[in-house]
C-alpha positions as CSV (number, residue, x, y, z in Angstrom):
1,M,39.2,89.6,93.7
2,K,40.2,92.8,95.5
3,L,38.8,93.5,99.0
4,D,39.4,96.7,100.8
5,L,38.0,98.3,104.0
6,K,38.0,102.0,105.1
7,L,37.1,103.1,108.6
8,Y,36.3,106.5,109.9
9,R,36.6,108.1,113.4
10,G,33.7,107.1,115.6
11,Y,32.3,108.4,118.9
12,V,30.9,107.2,122.2
13,N,28.9,108.6,125.1
14,D,27.9,107.0,128.4
15,Q,25.2,104.9,126.8
16,E,26.1,104.2,123.2
17,L,28.9,103.7,120.8
18,V,29.0,104.5,117.0
19,V,31.6,103.5,114.4
20,F,31.2,103.3,110.6
21,G,33.0,102.6,107.4
22,H,32.9,101.2,103.9
23,V,33.8,97.9,102.2
24,F,35.0,97.8,98.6
25,K,35.7,95.2,95.9
26,S,38.2,97.8,94.5
27,W,40.9,99.9,96.2
28,A,39.4,102.2,98.8
29,P,39.6,105.9,97.9
30,D,42.4,106.5,100.5
31,K,44.8,104.2,98.6
32,Y,45.5,106.9,96.0
33,R,48.2,109.4,96.5
34,L,47.3,113.0,97.3
35,D,50.6,114.7,96.5
36,R,51.0,114.0,92.7
37,R,51.3,116.9,90.3
38,G,49.2,118.0,87.4
39,I,47.4,115.4,85.4
40,R,48.6,112.6,87.7
41,H,46.8,114.2,90.6
42,A,43.7,114.5,88.5
43,V,43.9,110.8,87.7
44,S,44.2,110.0,91.4
45,V,41.1,112.1,92.2
46,I,39.1,110.4,89.4
47,H,40.1,107.0,90.7
48,M,38.8,108.0,94.1
49,F,35.3,108.1,92.6
50,R,35.7,105.0,90.4
51,I,35.2,102.7,93.4
52,K,33.0,99.6,93.7
53,P,31.3,99.1,97.1
54,L,30.3,95.7,98.3
55,E,26.8,95.1,99.6
56,N,25.7,92.7,102.3
57,V,29.2,91.8,103.4
58,A,29.6,90.7,107.0
59,V,31.9,93.0,109.1
60,K,33.0,92.4,112.7
61,L,33.7,95.1,115.3
62,R,36.1,94.5,118.1
63,F,36.4,97.1,120.9
64,K,37.4,96.3,124.5
65,N,35.0,93.5,125.5
66,I,32.8,94.0,122.4
67,D,32.7,91.5,119.6
68,V,29.7,92.0,117.3
69,F,29.0,91.8,113.6
70,T,26.7,93.4,111.0
71,K,26.5,93.6,107.2
72,T,27.1,96.4,104.7
73,L,24.3,98.4,103.0
74,A,23.8,98.7,99.3
75,D,26.6,101.3,99.0
76,G,29.1,99.3,101.0
77,Y,28.5,101.5,104.1
78,F,28.2,100.0,107.5
79,R,27.5,101.5,110.9
80,F,27.6,99.9,114.3
81,T,25.3,101.7,116.8
82,I,25.4,99.6,119.9
83,P,24.7,100.1,123.7
84,Y,27.9,100.8,125.6
85,T,27.9,101.6,129.4
86,E,31.4,100.6,130.4
87,K,33.6,103.2,132.0
88,L,35.9,104.8,129.5
89,E,38.5,107.5,129.9
90,P,38.1,110.7,127.9
91,G,40.1,110.9,124.7
92,W,40.7,108.8,121.5
93,H,40.5,105.0,121.7
94,S,41.4,102.4,119.0
95,Y,38.9,100.0,117.6
96,E,39.1,97.2,115.0
97,V,36.9,96.0,112.2
98,S,37.4,92.9,110.1
99,C,35.7,91.3,107.1
100,K,36.2,88.2,105.0
101,I,35.0,87.0,101.6
102,Y,35.9,83.5,100.5
103,D,39.6,83.3,101.1
104,F,40.1,87.1,101.3
105,G,40.2,88.7,104.7
106,I,41.2,92.2,105.9
107,V,41.5,93.9,109.3
108,E,41.7,97.7,109.8
109,S,41.8,99.9,112.9
110,S,40.7,103.4,113.6
111,E,39.7,105.6,116.6
112,L,36.6,106.7,118.4
113,L,36.2,109.7,120.6
114,K,35.0,109.9,124.2
115,P,34.8,113.7,124.8
116,F,36.7,115.4,127.6
117,E,34.7,117.3,130.2
118,S,34.0,120.6,128.4
119,K,31.5,123.3,127.9
120,F,31.7,123.6,124.1
121,G,31.4,121.3,121.1
122,I,32.6,122.7,117.8
123,I,30.9,121.8,114.5
124,S,32.5,123.2,111.3
125,D,31.8,123.0,107.7
126,I,34.9,122.3,105.5
127,D,34.7,123.7,101.9
128,D,35.1,127.5,102.0
129,T,35.0,127.5,105.7
130,F,38.6,126.5,106.3
131,L,39.5,124.9,103.0
132,V,39.5,127.3,100.0
133,S,37.2,125.4,97.5
134,H,35.3,128.0,95.4
135,S,32.0,126.1,96.0
136,G,30.1,128.9,94.4
137,N,31.9,128.5,91.1
138,F,31.4,125.0,89.7
139,L,34.2,125.2,87.1
140,K,36.8,126.7,89.5
141,K,35.9,124.2,92.1
142,L,36.5,121.3,89.7
143,Y,39.8,122.9,88.6
144,V,41.3,123.1,92.0
145,L,40.0,119.7,93.0
146,L,41.6,118.0,89.9
147,L,44.8,120.0,89.4
148,K,45.8,121.3,92.9
149,N,47.2,118.5,95.1
150,I,47.1,118.6,98.8
151,N,50.3,120.7,99.1
152,K,48.9,123.3,96.7
153,R,45.4,123.7,98.3
154,K,44.9,126.8,100.4
155,I,43.6,127.4,103.9
156,F,42.1,130.7,104.9
157,E,44.3,133.1,106.9
158,D,44.0,132.8,110.7
159,V,41.7,129.8,110.6
160,V,44.3,127.6,112.4
161,P,44.8,129.9,115.5
162,H,41.0,130.4,115.7
163,Y,40.3,126.6,115.7
164,Q,43.2,125.8,118.0
165,S,41.9,128.4,120.4
166,L,38.4,127.0,120.2
167,S,39.9,123.6,120.9
168,R,41.5,124.8,124.1
169,A,38.7,127.2,125.3
170,G,37.8,126.6,128.9
171,Q,40.2,123.7,129.3
172,E,42.6,123.9,132.3
173,N,44.3,120.6,131.6
174,D,46.8,120.7,128.7
175,T,46.0,117.2,127.6
176,A,42.2,117.9,127.3
177,S,40.4,119.6,124.4
178,N,36.9,120.5,123.2
179,S,35.4,118.1,120.8
180,F,35.5,119.0,117.1
181,F,33.2,117.7,114.3
182,Y,33.8,118.5,110.6
183,V,30.5,118.1,108.6
184,S,30.5,118.6,104.9
185,S,28.6,118.1,101.6
186,S,31.7,116.5,100.2
187,E,31.4,112.7,99.8
188,W,33.1,110.0,101.7
189,N,35.4,109.5,98.7
190,L,37.3,112.6,99.9
191,Y,37.7,111.6,103.5
192,E,41.4,110.9,103.3
193,F,42.1,114.2,101.5
194,I,40.1,116.2,104.2
195,D,41.7,114.4,107.1
196,S,45.2,114.7,105.6
197,F,44.7,118.4,104.9
198,A,43.5,119.0,108.5
199,R,46.6,117.3,109.8
200,L,48.9,119.1,107.4
201,H,47.7,122.4,108.7
202,Q,47.5,121.3,112.4
203,L,43.7,121.8,112.7
204,P,42.1,120.1,115.7
205,K,41.6,116.3,115.3
206,A,37.9,115.7,114.6
207,V,35.2,113.3,113.9
208,I,34.4,113.8,110.2
209,K,30.9,113.3,108.8
210,L,30.4,113.4,105.0
211,K,27.9,112.7,102.3
212,K,26.9,109.4,100.7
213,I,29.8,107.9,98.7
214,K,29.8,108.2,94.9
215,T,30.8,105.5,92.5
216,G,31.3,106.9,89.0
217,I,32.7,109.7,86.8
218,S,29.2,111.2,86.2
219,D,28.7,111.3,90.0
220,F,32.2,112.9,90.4
221,L,31.1,115.9,88.2
222,F,28.5,116.8,90.8
223,T,30.6,116.3,93.9
224,G,29.5,118.5,96.8
225,R,26.3,119.6,95.0
226,G,22.6,118.7,95.4
227,S,20.7,118.6,98.6
228,H,22.4,119.7,101.8
229,D,19.8,118.1,104.1
230,H,22.2,115.4,105.1
231,K,24.3,118.1,106.9
232,F,21.3,119.1,108.9
233,E,20.6,115.5,109.9
234,K,24.2,114.9,110.9
235,I,24.5,118.0,112.9
236,K,21.2,117.2,114.6
237,D,22.5,113.7,115.4
238,I,25.7,115.1,117.0
239,I,23.8,117.5,119.2
240,M,21.3,114.8,120.3
241,F,24.3,112.4,121.0
242,Y,25.9,115.0,123.3
243,P,23.0,117.1,124.5
244,N,24.7,118.7,127.5
245,L,27.2,120.7,125.4
246,E,26.8,124.2,124.0
247,Y,27.9,124.3,120.4
248,V,29.8,126.7,118.2
249,L,28.8,126.3,114.5
250,L,31.1,127.5,111.7
251,G,30.2,127.7,108.0
252,D,30.2,130.0,105.0
253,D,27.8,131.9,102.7
254,S,28.6,130.0,99.5
255,Q,25.8,127.5,99.8
256,K,23.3,126.7,102.5
257,D,25.1,126.9,105.9
258,P,23.3,130.0,107.4
259,F,19.9,128.5,106.6
260,L,20.7,125.0,107.9
261,Y,22.1,126.6,111.1
262,E,19.0,128.7,111.5
263,R,16.9,125.4,111.5
264,I,19.3,123.9,114.0
265,V,18.9,126.9,116.4
266,K,15.1,126.6,116.2
267,I,15.2,123.0,117.1
268,F,17.9,123.3,119.8
269,P,17.3,126.8,121.3
270,E,19.4,126.1,124.4
271,N,22.4,124.3,122.7
272,I,23.9,126.9,120.3
273,K,26.3,129.4,121.7
274,A,27.5,131.1,118.5
275,I,27.4,130.9,114.7
276,Y,30.2,132.0,112.4
277,I,29.7,132.5,108.7
278,R,32.5,133.3,106.4
279,Q,31.9,135.8,103.6
280,T,33.2,134.2,100.4
281,G,32.5,137.0,97.9
282,R,33.4,140.7,97.7
283,K,30.0,141.7,99.3
284,T,27.9,140.4,102.1
285,K,24.6,138.7,101.1
286,Q,21.4,140.4,102.2
287,L,19.5,137.2,102.8
288,V,22.4,135.8,104.9
289,E,22.4,139.0,107.0
290,K,18.6,138.7,107.5
291,T,18.9,135.1,108.5
292,L,21.6,135.9,111.0
293,Q,19.5,138.7,112.5
294,N,16.7,136.2,113.0
295,I,19.2,133.8,114.7
296,E,20.3,136.6,117.0
297,S,16.6,137.2,118.0
298,L,16.8,133.7,119.4
299,N,19.7,134.8,121.8
300,V,22.4,133.1,119.7
301,A,25.5,135.2,118.9
302,T,26.5,135.5,115.2
303,C,29.5,136.8,113.3
304,Y,29.5,137.3,109.5
305,F,33.2,137.8,108.7
306,S,35.6,138.0,105.8
307,N,38.8,137.3,107.8
308,S,39.2,134.9,110.7
309,H,40.8,137.6,112.8
310,E,37.3,139.1,113.0
311,A,36.0,135.8,114.2
312,I,38.7,135.5,116.8
313,A,37.9,139.0,118.2
314,H,34.2,138.1,118.3
315,S,34.9,134.8,120.2
316,E,37.0,136.8,122.7
317,K,34.2,139.5,123.0
318,I,31.5,137.0,123.9
319,G,33.6,135.0,126.3
320,I,34.3,131.8,124.4
321,L,38.0,132.4,124.3
């Protein structure tokens, strides 16, 4: 019997700690190579969606003086949300999760974030916000996902300097940074690809929040599609977890980002500093423009841009950079 465990970056504030992951009776999606070419890459991607989660498996968290266990949900997902009031230095800290079935045992480690003192938190979408994905064209999106490996996938021009500048904005200490969160409608199956792509292009290290894991070929064909309400809930959870920050939200006009962000602004009218929406087509979208105008009426700055140098100039103009 195979047993595999995948952990994701967690986060902590002065009262609570959150870490999460999946347990599988197959290889975890991150075990498949991301740099194969042509059809071999396509096979790797398909294998990432042919996984078999394990339900009701005991998992144990170990962090500092914490030693606590829970069990996985029906899709193999587990989440530890526990009280934590110990003093902890800002930055990234290692944690460990283990599980055992019969004679099979596994231990993995990951990191959790205690944010540095800062004014801003940055929440960014992924597909067509910094990673060129063609989300508005189903067949083209499927083509690049299956046949373009991590070294062939493209990033939008000037995204990296913009994000790096946002990471440093307002920080006087070279070792400190603003906290980044990448929230997407891609599934947990693609976590390793997204994290590796971000590291490859030197994007800021982030907590990554994705959609419920998928477990079959039929599910794979609809990757990234369907309801985007989970993004709304995850963004809401982040802001509620760190309510003293002002947030910069970045997204694109290929799907629902402007409308999700409008809902967020209405619920957190004092927490959002600016919203950036990338134009993915040749023309701006009238409904997106109307939505951003409504957001501006709530005293939140907006920028609807086709190239990131416009977003950088806007960030400088409103005093973020």
